[in-house]
C-alpha positions as CSV (number, residue, x, y, z in Angstrom):
1,X,0.0,0.0,0.0
2,X,1.2,3.5,-0.8
3,X,1.1,6.5,1.6
4,X,-1.9,8.1,-0.1
5,X,-4.2,5.1,0.4
6,X,-3.9,5.8,4.2
7,X,-4.5,9.5,3.6
8,X,-8.1,9.1,2.3
9,X,-9.5,7.3,5.4
10,X,-7.8,9.9,7.6
11,X,-9.2,12.8,5.5
12,X,-12.7,11.3,5.7
13,X,-12.5,10.9,9.5
14,X,-11.3,14.5,9.8
15,X,-14.2,15.8,7.7
16,X,-16.7,13.8,9.8
17,X,-15.3,15.2,13.1
18,X,-15.1,18.7,11.7
19,X,-18.8,18.6,10.8
20,X,-20.0,17.2,14.1
21,X,-21.8,19.5,16.6
22,X,-23.2,19.3,20.0
23,X,-26.8,18.3,20.2
24,X,-29.0,21.2,21.4
25,X,-31.2,18.8,23.4
26,X,-28.3,18.4,25.9
27,X,-29.6,21.8,27.3
28,X,-33.3,20.8,27.5
29,X,-33.4,21.0,31.3
30,X,-31.4,24.2,31.6
31,X,-33.2,27.3,33.0
32,X,-34.4,29.9,32.3
33,X,-36.1,28.4,29.2
34,X,-35.4,30.5,26.1
35,X,-38.5,31.8,24.3
36,X,-37.3,33.7,21.2
37,X,-40.6,35.6,21.0
38,X,-40.3,36.8,24.5
39,X,-36.6,37.6,24.6
40,X,-36.4,39.2,21.1
41,X,-39.3,41.6,21.7
42,X,-38.6,45.3,22.1
43,X,-35.1,46.7,22.0
44,X,-32.0,44.5,22.6
45,X,-28.4,45.9,22.7
46,X,-25.4,43.7,21.9
47,X,-21.7,44.1,22.0
48,X,-19.4,41.8,20.1
49,X,-16.1,41.0,18.5
50,X,-14.8,38.8,15.7
51,X,-11.6,36.9,16.3
52,X,-9.6,35.2,13.4
53,X,-8.6,31.5,13.7
54,X,-5.5,32.6,15.6
55,X,-7.5,34.4,18.3
56,X,-6.6,37.9,17.2
57,X,-9.5,40.4,17.6
58,X,-10.1,41.7,14.1
59,X,-13.4,43.6,14.6
60,X,-15.4,45.0,17.5
61,X,-19.0,46.2,17.2
62,X,-22.2,47.3,18.9
63,X,-25.6,46.3,17.7
64,X,-29.0,47.8,18.4
65,X,-31.8,45.4,17.6
66,X,-35.4,46.5,17.2
67,X,-37.5,43.4,17.6
68,X,-41.2,42.8,17.0
69,X,-43.6,39.8,16.4
70,X,-46.8,39.3,14.6
71,X,-48.2,35.9,15.5
72,X,-45.4,33.4,14.9
73,X,-43.3,35.7,12.6
74,X,-40.7,38.0,14.1
75,X,-38.6,40.9,12.7
76,X,-35.1,41.6,14.1
77,X,-33.8,44.9,12.7
78,X,-30.1,45.0,13.5
79,X,-28.0,48.2,13.2
80,X,-24.3,47.4,13.6
81,X,-21.7,50.1,14.4
82,X,-18.1,48.9,14.2
83,X,-15.1,50.2,16.1
84,X,-13.7,51.7,12.9
85,X,-16.9,53.8,12.5
86,X,-18.4,51.8,9.7
87,X,-22.1,50.7,9.8
88,X,-24.1,47.8,8.6
89,X,-27.8,46.8,8.8
90,X,-29.3,43.3,8.7
91,X,-33.1,42.6,9.0
92,X,-34.0,39.1,10.0
93,X,-37.4,37.6,9.4
94,X,-37.9,34.7,11.7
95,X,-40.8,32.3,11.8
96,X,-41.6,29.6,14.2
97,X,-41.8,26.4,12.3
98,X,-42.7,23.9,15.0
99,X,-42.2,23.6,18.7
100,X,-38.6,24.8,19.3
101,X,-37.8,25.1,15.6
102,X,-37.3,28.4,13.7
103,X,-36.6,29.4,10.1
104,X,-34.9,32.7,9.4
105,X,-34.1,34.8,6.3
106,X,-32.1,38.0,5.7
107,X,-30.8,39.8,2.6
108,X,-27.3,38.5,3.1
109,X,-28.2,35.0,4.2
110,X,-28.0,32.4,1.5
111,X,-31.1,30.3,1.6
112,X,-32.6,29.9,5.1
113,X,-31.2,29.8,8.6
114,X,-32.4,26.9,10.7
115,X,-32.7,27.2,14.5
116,X,-33.5,24.8,17.2
117,X,-34.1,25.7,20.9
118,X,-34.0,23.5,23.9
119,X,-33.9,24.7,27.5
120,X,-31.9,27.9,27.6
121,X,-30.1,27.3,24.3
122,X,-30.5,28.0,20.6
123,X,-28.4,26.5,17.9
124,X,-28.7,28.7,14.7
125,X,-27.1,27.6,11.5
126,X,-26.9,29.5,8.2
127,X,-24.7,30.6,5.3
128,X,-23.8,34.3,5.2
129,X,-22.7,36.1,2.0
130,X,-19.7,38.0,3.6
131,X,-18.1,40.9,1.7
132,X,-14.3,40.9,2.1
133,X,-12.8,43.7,0.0
134,X,-14.1,43.5,-3.5
135,X,-15.3,39.9,-3.2
136,X,-18.2,38.2,-1.4
137,X,-17.6,34.8,0.2
138,X,-20.4,32.4,1.3
139,X,-19.3,31.2,4.8
140,X,-21.0,28.9,7.2
141,X,-22.1,30.1,10.6
142,X,-23.1,28.0,13.6
143,X,-24.3,30.2,16.4
144,X,-24.9,29.0,20.0
145,X,-27.0,31.4,22.1
146,X,-27.5,30.8,25.9
147,X,-30.1,32.7,27.9
148,X,-28.5,33.6,31.3
149,X,-31.5,35.4,32.8
150,X,-34.4,37.5,31.5
151,X,-32.1,40.3,30.4
152,X,-28.8,38.7,29.3
153,X,-28.0,36.2,26.6
154,X,-24.5,35.1,25.4
155,X,-23.7,34.1,21.9
156,X,-20.7,32.3,20.4
157,X,-20.6,31.7,16.6
158,X,-18.1,29.7,14.7
159,X,-17.4,30.7,11.1
160,X,-16.1,28.1,8.6
161,X,-15.7,27.4,4.9
162,X,-15.2,23.9,3.5
163,X,-15.1,22.5,7.0
164,X,-12.2,24.7,8.0
165,X,-12.6,27.1,11.0
166,X,-12.1,30.7,9.9
167,X,-12.8,32.5,13.1
168,X,-15.3,33.1,15.9
169,X,-17.8,35.8,16.9
170,X,-18.7,36.4,20.5
171,X,-21.7,38.6,21.6
172,X,-23.3,39.7,24.7
173,X,-27.0,40.6,24.4
174,X,-28.8,42.9,26.9
175,X,-32.6,43.3,26.7
176,X,-33.8,46.8,27.5
177,X,-36.5,47.2,30.2
C-alpha cells in the first residue's frame, strides 16, 4: 500500500469530526427556558467581536436590535456600528416552524437559517454572504446562544468554509426594560 491510500480514510475521518456538533437537546433541562418571541421583543443591545482563527480580535462592534412579532413571525432589525466607524444593517425575518424550531431569512443570508431551541439554548445555522474587500464569500455560521437570565444572553458563533474554521464571533445581548 502506498502512503496516499492511508490519507483518504484519515481525511474522511477529519471531515466527519469537523462537521459534528453538540446536540442542542443536551440543554433541554437548563433554566431559564429560552422563548425567542419573549426575549427578542422590544429593543435589545449587543456588544461583540470577531476573532480570526489565531485568536486575534479583528473587529469589535455594537448592535441595536429592534424586535417585533406578529403571530409566529418576528422581525429583528439589526443596526451594527463597528469600532472603525463603519455601519451595517441586517433585517432578519424569523418564523416559528414547530415547537422549538425556527426558520430565518435576511438579505445577506444564502437560503434559510435553521434554528432549534432546547432549555436555555438556541443553535442557529446559516450561510452568510460575507463581503471581504471587492469579493463576497459564502461562509457557514453556527451560532450558539444561551439565555443567562431574563435580560442577558450570550452568543458564540463559529465561522467556517469547506469544514475549516475561519474565526469566531462572541456577543453579549442585553434586553432593555
